[in-house]
N, C-alpha and C positions, 0 to 999 in steps of 0.2 A: 401526385403526379411526381416523378423523379426530378423534373426541371424544378418544379416550384417548392416542393420540399425537401430540407436536408436529410437524406438518408443513407444508409449502407448497403441497402438493397441492390443486388444485381438485376440487369433485364434478363427476363426468361422468355424465350420464345420457342415454341414447338412448331418447327416447320421442316419439310422437307426439301425446301429450296437451299441450296448450299451458299450462295451468295447472301441470303438472309441471316444463316447461322454465323457467317463471318463477320457480317456487319455486327450482330449482337455480340459477338467476342470483343472486336474491336471498342465498341462503345462500354462494354464492361471493363476494359484497360484503362480508357479515359476516366471512366468513374473512380476507378480505385487511384489514379493518380491524382485527382480532385481532390478526394477524401483526404489522402496523404499532405497534400498542399495546404490545405484546410487545417489539419491537426499542426502540422508545423508553424502556421501562420499563428495560430492561438497560442502555441507554447512560446513562438518569438514575442508575441505581445505580452504574456505574462511576464516574462523574463525582462522585457523593457520596463513593465510598470514597476516592477520590483526593484531593479537597478535606479529608476527615477526616484523612488521612496527612499532608499538607502543613501543614495549620494546625496540628496537635499537634506536629509537629517544629519550626515557627516558632515557637511558645511556648517550647519547649524551652531554646533559646540564652539568652533574656531570664531565665528562670526561674532556670538555673544560675546566671548571672552575679549575679543579685540576692541568689541564697542565698550564693554565696560571699562576697560584701560584707559580708552579714548576720553570717555566721560569722566575720569578721575584726573586726567591731566587737564582737562577743560577747566577744573575747577580751580586750578592752579593761579592764584592771582598774580604771581609773579610772571608770568609768561611774556614774552614778547610778541607785539603785534603780528608780526609775519607767523611765528609759531602758533598763534592762537587762530590765525586764519587757515594755515595747513591743518591743523587738527579738526577744524570746522569741517573743511572740505572731506577730509578722511571720514570723519563721523557720517556725513551725508552720502558718500559713497558706500560706507558699509550699510547705511540705511537702505539705500537702493538695492544692494544685493539682496538684503532680508526681505524686503518686499516682493522681489522677482521670485525669491523661493518659497514665500507665501503663495503666490498664484500658481508656481509650478506644481506643490503639492495639491493645492485647490484644482487644478486641472486633470491632476493624476487622480483623485478621488472621484472626479465626475466621469472620468474615462472608465473607471472600474465600476461604476456605479454603486459606490460606497458612501453616498451621502445620503444620510439618514437624518429626517427633519423632527426636532422637537418642537411642535406646535404649541403656540401659547400666544395669550392676548398681549399686544404690544402696544405701549404709547409710541406710535410712530413719529409725533410731534417732538416730543422729548429726544428719541434716539436721533432722529435728523438734526437738530439743534445743537445736542451734545457733540455729534460727528463734526459737524461745522465749527463748533467753538473750538474743538481739539486741533484743527487745521487752520484757525484762523490766521494765526501768526506767519503761514506759509504764503497764504492769499495777500498778505499785505507785504511781504518781502518780495513777491512778484508783482507787487503794484496791479494787483486786480481787484477791481471794486465789484463787492459782493453784494447784491441785492435779495433781500429775502421777503417773501410773502408766504408766510406759514401759519397754517389756519390751527389753531388751538384744538388740544383734546381729540385728536385721530387717533383711534384705536384699531388695530388689526390682528388678526390671526395671522400668526406668520412665525418663521424659525428666527430667532434673534441673531444666531452667528450668521446665517445666508443674508439677511436684511441688512446687517451690518457692513457687511464685504462688499454687497452691491453699493451702498453709500460711498464707501471708500474709494472701490473701482472708480466711479463716475466722478468725485470731487477729485481723484488723484490726476483723472485723464484731463480734467479742466487745469488743474495746476501744471500738467506738462505742455499741454498745447495751446491752452488759452491764453489770451492777451485782454488788457485794456478791462474788460467788466465781463460778469457773470451773473446770472439770478437763479435762484431756487424757489418753487413754489410747491406747495403741498395743500392739497383741499380733500376733502373727503364727505360723503354722506352715508346713509344707512345701507347702501348697497357698493358702493365704488370707492377706491381711493386712487389718487392720480399724484404722481410726483413727477416734476418737470424741472430739467437742468438746462440751460441755456447759456453759451459763451461765444466769445468773439473769439475768431480763430486768425492766425497770420497770413493764411492762403486757403483758397476754396479746396475741397475734399475731391478727388478724381474719382474714388469707387465708394460710396456711401455705403452700397450694399453689401461689400465685403467687409465692413468694420467688425462685424461678429463673428466671422471666419477665424477659426483658431491660427496663430501666429501670424495673422495679418496686420501690417501697419503701415500709416502713411506717416512719412517723415515730414509732418507740419511745422517743427520747431528746428529742423534741420539737426536732430539728434539721433542717436542711435541706441538709447537706453530703452526704448520700448520694447517689450516682449511680445506684443501682439496677442496677450491675453486677456486683458482686464475687460473688455466690451464682451468677449465671447464668454466669460465664465459670468458675467452680469446677466447676459441673456439665458445661460443655462440656469441658474440660479433662479432666475426670475420665472422661467417657464416652470420650474420644478414646484414651484408656490403657486402655479396656476394664474400666473400673470404674463404680461406680454410687453416687449419692449419696442418703442418707436422710435426710429432715429430720422431724424429730417435736417437737411442741410442746404443753404441757399446763400450763395456767394462766401462771405465770411463769418455766416452764423452757424452754430452747431447747435442742435437741440436732442436730448435724448427724455423720453417721456416714459414713465413706467405706469402700467394699467393694470389693477386687479378689482375683480369682481366677485362678489359674495358667492353668486349662482356657481361660478367655476369650482368651487370647492365644497358645496353643500351637497 
């Protein structure tokens, strides 16, 4: 049917009733306008996707250069304390911008359905531990006590880049919004893989059901640095790998659980 299926076909009626013929012509005019609008929207979306991709890559080079110069200056042992702190703040801000660009590029790839998975058997235990270790100093600096309960030798068939991005997004979310303490647990059996992240937050979340919406953010830490893409991308990548994301919040506790089942992709 014309209503349910996209088509360029016109309404064809054979009737001697003049009113019905006029109605058919008007319906066809509306169908033409609708078709043209859809073509324009498709063209605009493609142009927008290309623009996002080009702008992000254009910004990547000067960011990399600026970060390189900053790191060289930080290695100078003759720096005054104030200069050292200023450079460290500059480096942190450059890192934040770079992270937002990564999120924007991943969002663009997801929007264009250009995320192709490289399925491989991964030691999820090692990957999770290495990701946490790489961010451990950040948790220490934020005075967030991190408790781990990670089962050894959990292997799973997944995409390495996608799974790493998921871990980085969730841990980054804890760093940005978490306070006092956080915990990470990993358990598995022959058919299932469960990864749970839990942390304290400074204030209750108003709309937990919206947290995986793109560009939605709650200003839990009274900051404006969150682009509102981290959990959206996390859910999309998890779904692509045939898993699901469960988010629970109660008072000042925030939980994110990833669930994967082998039956989902066999």
